[in-house]
C-alpha positions in Angstrom: -3.4 14.7 -9.4 -5.5 13.8 -12.4 -4.4 10.7 -14.9 -4.1 11.4 -18.1 -6.7 10.1 -20.4 -4.2 7.5 -22.4 -2.9 6.4 -19.0 -6.7 5.8 -17.6 -7.6 3.7 -20.5 -4.6 1.5 -19.8 -5.5 1.4 -15.8 -9.0 0.7 -16.8 -8.1 -2.1 -18.7 -6.0 -3.2 -16.2 -8.5 -3.1 -13.5 -11.4 -4.8 -15.6 -9.2 -7.4 -15.9 -8.4 -7.8 -12.3 -12.1 -7.9 -11.8 -12.6 -10.5 -14.0 -9.6 -12.8 -12.4 -10.9 -11.9 -9.2 -14.5 -13.3 -10.0 -12.8 -16.1 -11.4 -10.8 -16.8 -8.1 -14.2 -16.5 -6.4 -15.8 -19.1 -8.5 -12.8 -21.4 -7.9 -13.1 -20.9 -4.3 -16.8 -22.0 -4.4 -16.1 -25.2 -6.8 -13.3 -26.3 -4.4 -10.4 -26.1 -6.6 -7.0 -27.2 -5.7 -5.4 -24.7 -3.6 -2.6 -24.5 -5.8 -4.8 -23.1 -8.8 -6.6 -20.7 -6.5 -3.1 -19.1 -5.1 -1.8 -18.7 -8.8 -4.9 -17.0 -9.8 -4.8 -14.6 -6.8 -1.5 -13.8 -7.5 -2.2 -12.9 -10.8 -4.9 -10.6 -9.6 -2.3 -8.8 -7.3 0.0 -8.3 -9.9 -2.8 -6.8 -12.2 -3.9 -4.6 -9.5 -0.2 -3.4 -8.5 0.5 -2.8 -12.5 -2.7 -0.4 -12.5 -1.4 1.4 -9.3 2.2 2.1 -10.7 0.8 3.2 -13.9 -1.1 5.5 -12.0 1.9 6.6 -10.1 3.9 6.7 -13.1 1.3 8.8 -14.7 1.1 11.5 -11.9 5.2 11.6 -12.2 5.3 12.5 -15.7 2.5 15.2 -15.2 4.3 16.3 -11.8 7.6 17.0 -13.8 5.9 18.5 -17.2 3.8 20.2 -15.2 4.8 24.3 -15.6 1.2 26.0 -15.3 0.4 27.7 -11.9 -3.2 26.2 -11.6 -2.1 23.4 -9.6 1.2 23.0 -7.5 3.5 20.0 -8.2 3.2 16.9 -6.3 6.3 17.1 -3.7 8.8 14.2 -3.8 7.6 13.0 -0.4 3.7 12.7 -1.7 5.3 10.7 -4.6 7.2 8.7 -2.3 4.0 8.1 -0.1 2.3 6.9 -3.1 4.9 4.2 -4.0 4.9 3.3 -0.5 1.4 2.8 -0.5 1.5 0.4 -3.4 4.3 -1.8 -1.7 
């Protein structure tokens, strides 16, 4: 499964945002910041990663459903389910 270019752009933006947030979490821990603040930022990183993963899976589903060419077999329902469960 290859991610569409438009979806890829959104995924990369989300991953870059998560990367920045994760760097912030590391800096907060190193600076001895309050646990509540660290956990709040860590949750934001987790959500950003989840959203990136869901975007990849959703794009794959759209491609799978729209694919009519015989060059690549569409993903099975089982394969798509495994992808969703990997993110859960």
